[in-house]
N, CA, C, O and CB atoms as a CASP TS submission, in Angstrom:
PFRMAT TS
TARGET T0000
AUTHOR 0000-0000-0000
METHOD Language model
MODEL 1
PARENT N/A
ATOM      1  N   MET     1     -51.924  54.852-175.686  1.00  0.00           N
ATOM      2  CA  MET     1     -50.876  55.825-175.576  1.00  0.00           C
ATOM      3  C   MET     1     -50.043  55.607-174.311  1.00  0.00           C
ATOM      4  O   MET     1     -48.827  55.803-174.314  1.00  0.00           O
ATOM      5  CB  MET     1     -51.461  57.214-175.591  1.00  0.00           C
ATOM      6  N   THR     2     -50.707  55.202-173.245  1.00  0.00           N
ATOM      7  CA  THR     2     -50.003  54.904-171.996  1.00  0.00           C
ATOM      8  C   THR     2     -48.987  53.795-172.212  1.00  0.00           C
ATOM      9  O   THR     2     -47.844  53.893-171.764  1.00  0.00           O
ATOM     10  CB  THR     2     -50.998  54.506-170.892  1.00  0.00           C
ATOM     11  N   ALA     3     -49.406  52.742-172.901  1.00  0.00           N
ATOM     12  CA  ALA     3     -48.515  51.613-173.166  1.00  0.00           C
ATOM     13  C   ALA     3     -47.307  52.049-173.986  1.00  0.00           C
ATOM     14  O   ALA     3     -46.193  51.588-173.739  1.00  0.00           O
ATOM     15  CB  ALA     3     -49.269  50.496-173.896  1.00  0.00           C
ATOM     16  N   LYS     4     -47.517  52.935-174.959  1.00  0.00           N
ATOM     17  CA  LYS     4     -46.404  53.434-175.776  1.00  0.00           C
ATOM     18  C   LYS     4     -45.394  54.201-174.926  1.00  0.00           C
ATOM     19  O   LYS     4     -44.186  54.012-175.074  1.00  0.00           O
ATOM     20  CB  LYS     4     -46.931  54.334-176.903  1.00  0.00           C
ATOM     21  N   LEU     5     -45.883  55.065-174.037  1.00  0.00           N
ATOM     22  CA  LEU     5     -44.982  55.812-173.155  1.00  0.00           C
ATOM     23  C   LEU     5     -44.168  54.875-172.278  1.00  0.00           C
ATOM     24  O   LEU     5     -42.950  55.017-172.170  1.00  0.00           O
ATOM     25  CB  LEU     5     -45.773  56.786-172.282  1.00  0.00           C
ATOM     26  N   LEU     6     -44.838  53.921-171.655  1.00  0.00           N
ATOM     27  CA  LEU     6     -44.147  52.997-170.758  1.00  0.00           C
ATOM     28  C   LEU     6     -43.154  52.119-171.512  1.00  0.00           C
ATOM     29  O   LEU     6     -42.055  51.872-171.015  1.00  0.00           O
ATOM     30  CB  LEU     6     -45.156  52.123-170.022  1.00  0.00           C
ATOM     31  N   ALA     7     -43.517  51.646-172.698  1.00  0.00           N
ATOM     32  CA  ALA     7     -42.612  50.817-173.490  1.00  0.00           C
ATOM     33  C   ALA     7     -41.422  51.634-173.988  1.00  0.00           C
ATOM     34  O   ALA     7     -40.298  51.132-174.026  1.00  0.00           O
ATOM     35  CB  ALA     7     -43.358  50.192-174.677  1.00  0.00           C
ATOM     36  N   HIS     8     -41.659  52.873-174.364  1.00  0.00           N
ATOM     37  CA  HIS     8     -40.611  53.730-174.920  1.00  0.00           C
ATOM     38  C   HIS     8     -39.585  54.142-173.869  1.00  0.00           C
ATOM     39  O   HIS     8     -38.387  54.181-174.148  1.00  0.00           O
ATOM     40  CB  HIS     8     -41.230  54.969-175.544  1.00  0.00           C
ATOM     41  N   PHE     9     -40.052  54.449-172.669  1.00  0.00           N
ATOM     42  CA  PHE     9     -39.158  54.973-171.642  1.00  0.00           C
ATOM     43  C   PHE     9     -38.755  53.963-170.576  1.00  0.00           C
ATOM     44  O   PHE     9     -37.779  54.194-169.862  1.00  0.00           O
ATOM     45  CB  PHE     9     -39.797  56.131-170.986  1.00  0.00           C
ATOM     46  N   LYS    10     -39.470  52.862-170.447  1.00  0.00           N
ATOM     47  CA  LYS    10     -39.194  51.802-169.470  1.00  0.00           C
ATOM     48  C   LYS    10     -38.858  52.378-168.099  1.00  0.00           C
ATOM     49  O   LYS    10     -39.684  53.080-167.517  1.00  0.00           O
ATOM     50  CB  LYS    10     -38.045  50.917-169.957  1.00  0.00           C
ATOM     51  N   GLN    11     -37.672  52.100-167.569  1.00  0.00           N
ATOM     52  CA  GLN    11     -37.316  52.547-166.215  1.00  0.00           C
ATOM     53  C   GLN    11     -36.929  54.023-166.132  1.00  0.00           C
ATOM     54  O   GLN    11     -36.630  54.507-165.041  1.00  0.00           O
ATOM     55  CB  GLN    11     -36.181  51.714-165.697  1.00  0.00           C
ATOM     56  N   ALA    12     -36.926  54.744-167.238  1.00  0.00           N
ATOM     57  CA  ALA    12     -36.575  56.166-167.209  1.00  0.00           C
ATOM     58  C   ALA    12     -37.682  57.011-166.587  1.00  0.00           C
ATOM     59  O   ALA    12     -37.450  58.159-166.208  1.00  0.00           O
ATOM     60  CB  ALA    12     -36.279  56.664-168.620  1.00  0.00           C
ATOM     61  N   ILE    13     -38.893  56.443-166.479  1.00  0.00           N
ATOM     62  CA  ILE    13     -40.013  57.165-165.880  1.00  0.00           C
ATOM     63  C   ILE    13     -39.993  56.956-164.378  1.00  0.00           C
ATOM     64  O   ILE    13     -40.104  55.824-163.907  1.00  0.00           O
ATOM     65  CB  ILE    13     -41.366  56.701-166.480  1.00  0.00           C
ATOM     66  N   GLY    14     -39.853  58.038-163.619  1.00  0.00           N
ATOM     67  CA  GLY    14     -39.838  57.949-162.159  1.00  0.00           C
ATOM     68  C   GLY    14     -41.225  57.884-161.566  1.00  0.00           C
ATOM     69  O   GLY    14     -41.428  57.243-160.535  1.00  0.00           O
ATOM     70  N   GLU    15     -42.187  58.539-162.200  1.00  0.00           N
ATOM     71  CA  GLU    15     -43.564  58.557-161.714  1.00  0.00           C
ATOM     72  C   GLU    15     -44.490  58.727-162.909  1.00  0.00           C
ATOM     73  O   GLU    15     -44.197  59.480-163.838  1.00  0.00           O
ATOM     74  CB  GLU    15     -43.785  59.696-160.665  1.00  0.00           C
ATOM     75  N   PHE    16     -45.610  58.017-162.870  1.00  0.00           N
ATOM     76  CA  PHE    16     -46.579  58.067-163.961  1.00  0.00           C
ATOM     77  C   PHE    16     -47.964  58.073-163.353  1.00  0.00           C
ATOM     78  O   PHE    16     -48.312  57.158-162.606  1.00  0.00           O
ATOM     79  CB  PHE    16     -46.401  56.869-164.946  1.00  0.00           C
ATOM     80  N   LYS    17     -48.764  59.082-163.657  1.00  0.00           N
ATOM     81  CA  LYS    17     -50.117  59.174-163.098  1.00  0.00           C
ATOM     82  C   LYS    17     -51.147  59.218-164.210  1.00  0.00           C
ATOM     83  O   LYS    17     -50.992  59.943-165.193  1.00  0.00           O
ATOM     84  CB  LYS    17     -50.254  60.413-162.199  1.00  0.00           C
ATOM     85  N   LEU    18     -52.196  58.434-164.040  1.00  0.00           N
ATOM     86  CA  LEU    18     -53.378  58.536-164.889  1.00  0.00           C
ATOM     87  C   LEU    18     -54.489  59.075-164.007  1.00  0.00           C
ATOM     88  O   LEU    18     -54.817  58.478-162.982  1.00  0.00           O
ATOM     89  CB  LEU    18     -53.767  57.147-165.542  1.00  0.00           C
ATOM     90  N   ILE    19     -55.058  60.179-164.394  1.00  0.00           N
ATOM     91  CA  ILE    19     -56.122  60.792-163.603  1.00  0.00           C
ATOM     92  C   ILE    19     -57.399  60.776-164.437  1.00  0.00           C
ATOM     93  O   ILE    19     -57.546  61.563-165.371  1.00  0.00           O
ATOM     94  CB  ILE    19     -55.745  62.255-163.169  1.00  0.00           C
ATOM     95  N   PRO    20     -58.325  59.875-164.096  1.00  0.00           N
ATOM     96  CA  PRO    20     -59.569  59.789-164.865  1.00  0.00           C
ATOM     97  C   PRO    20     -60.388  61.071-164.750  1.00  0.00           C
ATOM     98  O   PRO    20     -60.416  61.725-163.707  1.00  0.00           O
ATOM     99  CB  PRO    20     -60.402  58.596-164.393  1.00  0.00           C
ATOM    100  N   SER    21     -61.045  61.405-165.844  1.00  0.00           N
ATOM    101  CA  SER    21     -61.955  62.545-165.839  1.00  0.00           C
ATOM    102  C   SER    21     -63.038  62.294-166.881  1.00  0.00           C
ATOM    103  O   SER    21     -63.000  61.302-167.609  1.00  0.00           O
ATOM    104  CB  SER    21     -61.193  63.884-166.127  1.00  0.00           C
ATOM    105  N   ASP    22     -63.987  63.191-166.940  1.00  0.00           N
ATOM    106  CA  ASP    22     -65.035  63.054-167.942  1.00  0.00           C
ATOM    107  C   ASP    22     -65.049  64.284-168.837  1.00  0.00           C
ATOM    108  O   ASP    22     -64.294  65.230-168.613  1.00  0.00           O
ATOM    109  CB  ASP    22     -66.413  62.849-167.274  1.00  0.00           C
ATOM    110  N   GLY    23     -65.887  64.270-169.828  1.00  0.00           N
ATOM    111  CA  GLY    23     -66.002  65.428-170.702  1.00  0.00           C
ATOM    112  C   GLY    23     -64.980  65.480-171.821  1.00  0.00           C
ATOM    113  O   GLY    23     -64.811  66.533-172.437  1.00  0.00           O
ATOM    114  N   GLY    24     -64.285  64.376-172.109  1.00  0.00           N
ATOM    115  CA  GLY    24     -63.345  64.341-173.220  1.00  0.00           C
ATOM    116  C   GLY    24     -62.007  64.992-172.949  1.00  0.00           C
ATOM    117  O   GLY    24     -61.280  65.328-173.883  1.00  0.00           O
ATOM    118  N   CYS    25     -61.676  65.171-171.694  1.00  0.00           N
ATOM    119  CA  CYS    25     -60.412  65.803-171.318  1.00  0.00           C
ATOM    120  C   CYS    25     -59.258  64.817-171.480  1.00  0.00           C
ATOM    121  O   CYS    25     -59.344  63.685-171.004  1.00  0.00           O
ATOM    122  CB  CYS    25     -60.475  66.323-169.866  1.00  0.00           C
ATOM    123  N   PHE    26     -58.191  65.226-172.138  1.00  0.00           N
ATOM    124  CA  PHE    26     -56.953  64.459-172.211  1.00  0.00           C
ATOM    125  C   PHE    26     -55.835  65.476-172.192  1.00  0.00           C
ATOM    126  O   PHE    26     -55.654  66.230-173.149  1.00  0.00           O
ATOM    127  CB  PHE    26     -56.890  63.535-173.497  1.00  0.00           C
ATOM    128  N   GLU    27     -55.086  65.499-171.106  1.00  0.00           N
ATOM    129  CA  GLU    27     -53.964  66.424-171.002  1.00  0.00           C
ATOM    130  C   GLU    27     -52.705  65.652-170.655  1.00  0.00           C
ATOM    131  O   GLU    27     -52.731  64.714-169.858  1.00  0.00           O
ATOM    132  CB  GLU    27     -54.241  67.517-169.947  1.00  0.00           C
ATOM    133  N   LEU    28     -51.618  66.056-171.258  1.00  0.00           N
ATOM    134  CA  LEU    28     -50.330  65.423-171.034  1.00  0.00           C
ATOM    135  C   LEU    28     -49.398  66.461-170.425  1.00  0.00           C
ATOM    136  O   LEU    28     -49.122  67.495-171.032  1.00  0.00           O
ATOM    137  CB  LEU    28     -49.741  64.838-172.360  1.00  0.00           C
ATOM    138  N   THR    29     -48.917  66.172-169.216  1.00  0.00           N
ATOM    139  CA  THR    29     -47.966  67.068-168.558  1.00  0.00           C
ATOM    140  C   THR    29     -46.702  66.298-168.205  1.00  0.00           C
ATOM    141  O   THR    29     -46.747  65.098-167.934  1.00  0.00           O
ATOM    142  CB  THR    29     -48.588  67.705-167.288  1.00  0.00           C
ATOM    143  N   VAL    30     -45.586  66.994-168.211  1.00  0.00           N
ATOM    144  CA  VAL    30     -44.300  66.428-167.800  1.00  0.00           C
ATOM    145  C   VAL    30     -43.663  67.425-166.854  1.00  0.00           C
ATOM    146  O   VAL    30     -43.492  68.597-167.188  1.00  0.00           O
ATOM    147  CB  VAL    30     -43.361  66.124-169.035  1.00  0.00           C
ATOM    148  N   ASN    31     -43.317  66.948-165.674  1.00  0.00           N
ATOM    149  CA  ASN    31     -42.692  67.804-164.660  1.00  0.00           C
ATOM    150  C   ASN    31     -43.496  69.084-164.423  1.00  0.00           C
ATOM    151  O   ASN    31     -42.934  70.166-164.251  1.00  0.00           O
ATOM    152  CB  ASN    31     -41.264  68.158-165.080  1.00  0.00           C
ATOM    153  N   GLY    32     -44.823  68.937-164.417  1.00  0.00           N
ATOM    154  CA  GLY    32     -45.705  70.064-164.143  1.00  0.00           C
ATOM    155  C   GLY    32     -45.978  70.985-165.320  1.00  0.00           C
ATOM    156  O   GLY    32     -46.724  71.954-165.177  1.00  0.00           O
ATOM    157  N   LYS    33     -45.394  70.709-166.480  1.00  0.00           N
ATOM    158  CA  LYS    33     -45.577  71.548-167.668  1.00  0.00           C
ATOM    159  C   LYS    33     -46.554  70.874-168.628  1.00  0.00           C
ATOM    160  O   LYS    33     -46.376  69.708-168.984  1.00  0.00           O
ATOM    161  CB  LYS    33     -44.217  71.816-168.373  1.00  0.00           C
ATOM    162  N   LEU    34     -47.578  71.601-169.044  1.00  0.00           N
ATOM    163  CA  LEU    34     -48.566  71.084-169.983  1.00  0.00           C
ATOM    164  C   LEU    34     -47.953  70.975-171.376  1.00  0.00           C
ATOM    165  O   LEU    34     -47.495  71.968-171.940  1.00  0.00           O
ATOM    166  CB  LEU    34     -49.819  71.988-170.011  1.00  0.00           C
ATOM    167  N   LEU    35     -47.947  69.752-171.931  1.00  0.00           N
ATOM    168  CA  LEU    35     -47.433  69.535-173.283  1.00  0.00           C
ATOM    169  C   LEU    35     -48.552  69.477-174.312  1.00  0.00           C
ATOM    170  O   LEU    35     -48.371  69.870-175.464  1.00  0.00           O
ATOM    171  CB  LEU    35     -46.621  68.254-173.335  1.00  0.00           C
ATOM    172  N   PHE    36     -49.707  68.983-173.886  1.00  0.00           N
ATOM    173  CA  PHE    36     -50.806  68.816-174.828  1.00  0.00           C
ATOM    174  C   PHE    36     -52.132  68.842-174.095  1.00  0.00           C
ATOM    175  O   PHE    36     -52.255  68.309-172.992  1.00  0.00           O
ATOM    176  CB  PHE    36     -50.657  67.509-175.613  1.00  0.00           C
ATOM    177  N   SER    37     -53.122  69.464-174.712  1.00  0.00           N
ATOM    178  CA  SER    37     -54.481  69.480-174.186  1.00  0.00           C
ATOM    179  C   SER    37     -55.444  69.160-175.325  1.00  0.00           C
ATOM    180  O   SER    37     -55.542  69.912-176.294  1.00  0.00           O
ATOM    181  CB  SER    37     -54.819  70.859-173.535  1.00  0.00           C
ATOM    182  N   LYS    38     -56.155  68.041-175.202  1.00  0.00           N
ATOM    183  CA  LYS    38     -57.152  67.677-176.211  1.00  0.00           C
ATOM    184  C   LYS    38     -58.261  68.718-176.270  1.00  0.00           C
ATOM    185  O   LYS    38     -58.795  69.001-177.342  1.00  0.00           O
ATOM    186  CB  LYS    38     -57.742  66.290-175.912  1.00  0.00           C
ATOM    187  N   LEU    39     -58.605  69.281-175.134  1.00  0.00           N
ATOM    188  CA  LEU    39     -59.648  70.308-175.116  1.00  0.00           C
ATOM    189  C   LEU    39     -59.232  71.532-175.938  1.00  0.00           C
ATOM    190  O   LEU    39     -60.060  72.129-176.625  1.00  0.00           O
ATOM    191  CB  LEU    39     -59.960  70.725-173.667  1.00  0.00           C
ATOM    192  N   ALA    40     -57.965  71.899-175.868  1.00  0.00           N
ATOM    193  CA  ALA    40     -57.475  73.058-176.612  1.00  0.00           C
ATOM    194  C   ALA    40     -57.268  72.741-178.094  1.00  0.00           C
ATOM    195  O   ALA    40     -57.551  73.575-178.954  1.00  0.00           O
ATOM    196  CB  ALA    40     -56.170  73.555-176.002  1.00  0.00           C
ATOM    197  N   GLU    41     -56.772  71.535-178.390  1.00  0.00           N
ATOM    198  CA  GLU    41     -56.437  71.162-179.766  1.00  0.00           C
ATOM    199  C   GLU    41     -57.597  70.538-180.536  1.00  0.00           C
ATOM    200  O   GLU    41     -57.642  70.613-181.764  1.00  0.00           O
ATOM    201  CB  GLU    41     -55.286  70.206-179.757  1.00  0.00           C
ATOM    202  N   GLY    42     -58.539  69.919-179.813  1.00  0.00           N
ATOM    203  CA  GLY    42     -59.684  69.289-180.465  1.00  0.00           C
ATOM    204  C   GLY    42     -59.445  67.883-180.970  1.00  0.00           C
ATOM    205  O   GLY    42     -60.305  67.311-181.639  1.00  0.00           O
ATOM    206  N   CYS    43     -58.271  67.308-180.656  1.00  0.00           N
ATOM    207  CA  CYS    43     -57.954  65.945-181.090  1.00  0.00           C
ATOM    208  C   CYS    43     -56.884  65.368-180.169  1.00  0.00           C
ATOM    209  O   CYS    43     -56.295  66.079-179.354  1.00  0.00           O
ATOM    210  CB  CYS    43     -57.476  65.924-182.577  1.00  0.00           C
ATOM    211  N   PHE    44     -56.642  64.059-180.314  1.00  0.00           N
ATOM    212  CA  PHE    44     -55.564  63.431-179.559  1.00  0.00           C
ATOM    213  C   PHE    44     -54.234  63.746-180.236  1.00  0.00           C
ATOM    214  O   PHE    44     -54.206  64.018-181.436  1.00  0.00           O
ATOM    215  CB  PHE    44     -55.781  61.892-179.449  1.00  0.00           C
ATOM    216  N   PRO    45     -53.126  63.714-179.485  1.00  0.00           N
ATOM    217  CA  PRO    45     -51.826  64.009-180.091  1.00  0.00           C
ATOM    218  C   PRO    45     -51.330  62.851-180.949  1.00  0.00           C
ATOM    219  O   PRO    45     -51.690  61.697-180.715  1.00  0.00           O
ATOM    220  CB  PRO    45     -50.798  64.328-179.009  1.00  0.00           C
ATOM    221  N   ASP    46     -50.515  63.160-181.927  1.00  0.00           N
ATOM    222  CA  ASP    46     -49.810  62.147-182.700  1.00  0.00           C
ATOM    223  C   ASP    46     -48.845  61.438-181.755  1.00  0.00           C
ATOM    224  O   ASP    46     -48.110  62.096-181.018  1.00  0.00           O
ATOM    225  CB  ASP    46     -49.055  62.779-183.929  1.00  0.00           C
ATOM    226  N   GLU    47     -48.836  60.096-181.767  1.00  0.00           N
ATOM    227  CA  GLU    47     -48.012  59.354-180.805  1.00  0.00           C
ATOM    228  C   GLU    47     -46.528  59.649-180.952  1.00  0.00           C
ATOM    229  O   GLU    47     -45.835  59.816-179.948  1.00  0.00           O
ATOM    230  CB  GLU    47     -48.243  57.871-180.964  1.00  0.00           C
ATOM    231  N   GLY    48     -46.027  59.718-182.174  1.00  0.00           N
ATOM    232  CA  GLY    48     -44.607  59.994-182.387  1.00  0.00           C
ATOM    233  C   GLY    48     -44.201  61.361-181.861  1.00  0.00           C
ATOM    234  O   GLY    48     -43.167  61.501-181.209  1.00  0.00           O
ATOM    235  N   LYS    49     -45.017  62.368-182.146  1.00  0.00           N
ATOM    236  CA  LYS    49     -44.737  63.724-181.656  1.00  0.00           C
ATOM    237  C   LYS    49     -44.839  63.779-180.139  1.00  0.00           C
ATOM    238  O   LYS    49     -44.072  64.479-179.479  1.00  0.00           O
ATOM    239  CB  LYS    49     -45.707  64.741-182.288  1.00  0.00           C
ATOM    240  N   MET    50     -45.799  63.028-179.592  1.00  0.00           N
ATOM    241  CA  MET    50     -45.976  62.991-178.144  1.00  0.00           C
ATOM    242  C   MET    50     -44.727  62.420-177.469  1.00  0.00           C
ATOM    243  O   MET    50     -44.243  62.978-176.484  1.00  0.00           O
ATOM    244  CB  MET    50     -47.220  62.156-177.772  1.00  0.00           C
ATOM    245  N   LEU    51     -44.208  61.316-177.994  1.00  0.00           N
ATOM    246  CA  LEU    51     -43.022  60.696-177.405  1.00  0.00           C
ATOM    247  C   LEU    51     -41.823  61.642-177.465  1.00  0.00           C
ATOM    248  O   LEU    51     -41.075  61.756-176.495  1.00  0.00           O
ATOM    249  CB  LEU    51     -42.694  59.380-178.123  1.00  0.00           C
ATOM    250  N   LYS    52     -41.640  62.313-178.591  1.00  0.00           N
ATOM    251  CA  LYS    52     -40.522  63.255-178.725  1.00  0.00           C
ATOM    252  C   LYS    52     -40.674  64.445-177.781  1.00  0.00           C
ATOM    253  O   LYS    52     -39.690  64.915-177.209  1.00  0.00           O
ATOM    254  CB  LYS    52     -40.417  63.750-180.170  1.00  0.00           C
ATOM    255  N   ALA    53     -41.897  64.932-177.618  1.00  0.00           N
ATOM    256  CA  ALA    53     -42.140  66.057-176.715  1.00  0.00           C
ATOM    257  C   ALA    53     -41.864  65.674-175.269  1.00  0.00           C
ATOM    258  O   ALA    53     -41.272  66.451-174.521  1.00  0.00           O
ATOM    259  CB  ALA    53     -43.578  66.554-176.857  1.00  0.00           C
ATOM    260  N   VAL    54     -42.291  64.477-174.874  1.00  0.00           N
ATOM    261  CA  VAL    54     -42.034  64.002-173.508  1.00  0.00           C
ATOM    262  C   VAL    54     -40.538  63.845-173.294  1.00  0.00           C
ATOM    263  O   VAL    54     -40.009  64.248-172.258  1.00  0.00           O
ATOM    264  CB  VAL    54     -42.763  62.658-173.239  1.00  0.00           C
ATOM    265  N   GLU    55     -39.860  63.266-174.264  1.00  0.00           N
ATOM    266  CA  GLU    55     -38.412  63.080-174.182  1.00  0.00           C
ATOM    267  C   GLU    55     -37.697  64.424-174.011  1.00  0.00           C
ATOM    268  O   GLU    55     -36.791  64.545-173.186  1.00  0.00           O
ATOM    269  CB  GLU    55     -37.894  62.358-175.439  1.00  0.00           C
ATOM    270  N   ALA    56     -38.094  65.413-174.773  1.00  0.00           N
ATOM    271  CA  ALA    56     -37.465  66.735-174.703  1.00  0.00           C
ATOM    272  C   ALA    56     -37.723  67.413-173.360  1.00  0.00           C
ATOM    273  O   ALA    56     -36.806  67.996-172.782  1.00  0.00           O
ATOM    274  CB  ALA    56     -37.975  67.622-175.837  1.00  0.00           C
ATOM    275  N   LYS    57     -38.943  67.347-172.859  1.00  0.00           N
ATOM    276  CA  LYS    57     -39.283  68.010-171.593  1.00  0.00           C
ATOM    277  C   LYS    57     -38.719  67.278-170.389  1.00  0.00           C
ATOM    278  O   LYS    57     -38.302  67.908-169.417  1.00  0.00           O
ATOM    279  CB  LYS    57     -40.786  68.128-171.453  1.00  0.00           C
ATOM    280  N   ALA    58     -38.703  65.956-170.445  1.00  0.00           N
ATOM    281  CA  ALA    58     -38.231  65.174-169.304  1.00  0.00           C
ATOM    282  C   ALA    58     -36.710  65.168-169.225  1.00  0.00           C
ATOM    283  O   ALA    58     -36.138  64.937-168.160  1.00  0.00           O
ATOM    284  CB  ALA    58     -38.753  63.744-169.389  1.00  0.00           C
ATOM    285  N   GLY    59     -36.060  65.424-170.355  1.00  0.00           N
ATOM    286  CA  GLY    59     -34.604  65.401-170.367  1.00  0.00           C
ATOM    287  C   GLY    59     -34.041  64.005-170.246  1.00  0.00           C
ATOM    288  O   GLY    59     -32.900  63.817-169.826  1.00  0.00           O
ATOM    289  N   LYS    60     -34.855  63.019-170.618  1.00  0.00           N
ATOM    290  CA  LYS    60     -34.413  61.627-170.530  1.00  0.00           C
ATOM    291  C   LYS    60     -34.612  60.954-171.870  1.00  0.00           C
ATOM    292  O   LYS    60     -35.661  61.086-172.501  1.00  0.00           O
ATOM    293  CB  LYS    60     -35.176  60.865-169.420  1.00  0.00           C
ATOM    294  N   ALA    61     -33.596  60.233-172.293  1.00  0.00           N
ATOM    295  CA  ALA    61     -33.709  59.450-173.518  1.00  0.00           C
ATOM    296  C   ALA    61     -34.401  58.133-173.202  1.00  0.00           C
ATOM    297  O   ALA    61     -34.361  57.665-172.065  1.00  0.00           O
ATOM    298  CB  ALA    61     -32.315  59.203-174.154  1.00  0.00           C
ATOM    299  N   PRO    62     -35.037  57.533-174.208  1.00  0.00           N
ATOM    300  CA  PRO    62     -35.664  56.237-173.964  1.00  0.00           C
ATOM    301  C   PRO    62     -34.632  55.179-173.639  1.00  0.00           C
ATOM    302  O   PRO    62     -33.478  55.277-174.056  1.00  0.00           O
ATOM    303  CB  PRO    62     -36.482  55.807-175.167  1.00  0.00           C
ATOM    304  N   VAL    63     -35.043  54.173-172.899  1.00  0.00           N
ATOM    305  CA  VAL    63     -34.173  53.056-172.553  1.00  0.00           C
ATOM    306  C   VAL    63     -34.220  52.057-173.684  1.00  0.00           C
ATOM    307  O   VAL    63     -35.299  51.593-174.054  1.00  0.00           O
ATOM    308  CB  VAL    63     -34.590  52.397-171.206  1.00  0.00           C
ATOM    309  N   LYS    64     -33.076  51.718-174.240  1.00  0.00           N
ATOM    310  CA  LYS    64     -33.015  50.757-175.346  1.00  0.00           C
ATOM    311  C   LYS    64     -32.962  49.347-174.779  1.00  0.00           C
ATOM    312  O   LYS    64     -32.433  49.100-173.696  1.00  0.00           O
ATOM    313  CB  LYS    64     -31.783  51.029-176.260  1.00  0.00           C
ATOM    314  N   GLY    65     -33.538  48.423-175.564  1.00  0.00           N
ATOM    315  CA  GLY    65     -33.414  47.020-175.166  1.00  0.00           C
ATOM    316  C   GLY    65     -34.618  46.355-174.762  1.00  0.00           C
ATOM    317  O   GLY    65     -34.585  45.174-174.416  1.00  0.00           O
TER
END
């Protein structure tokens, strides 16, 4: 999923953090806003929906090319 985000947005991402944890935690935040929590949903997010949600919250379109 990390690779998809980086490939989709390329230089549009100003900062990207991966914070390791245990216990099956996977949370996706953009600009301090929680977009997805695996603990709350019980599964990983759909990649297409995840990319669209990040795009909407970040206010940045993907870089083409």
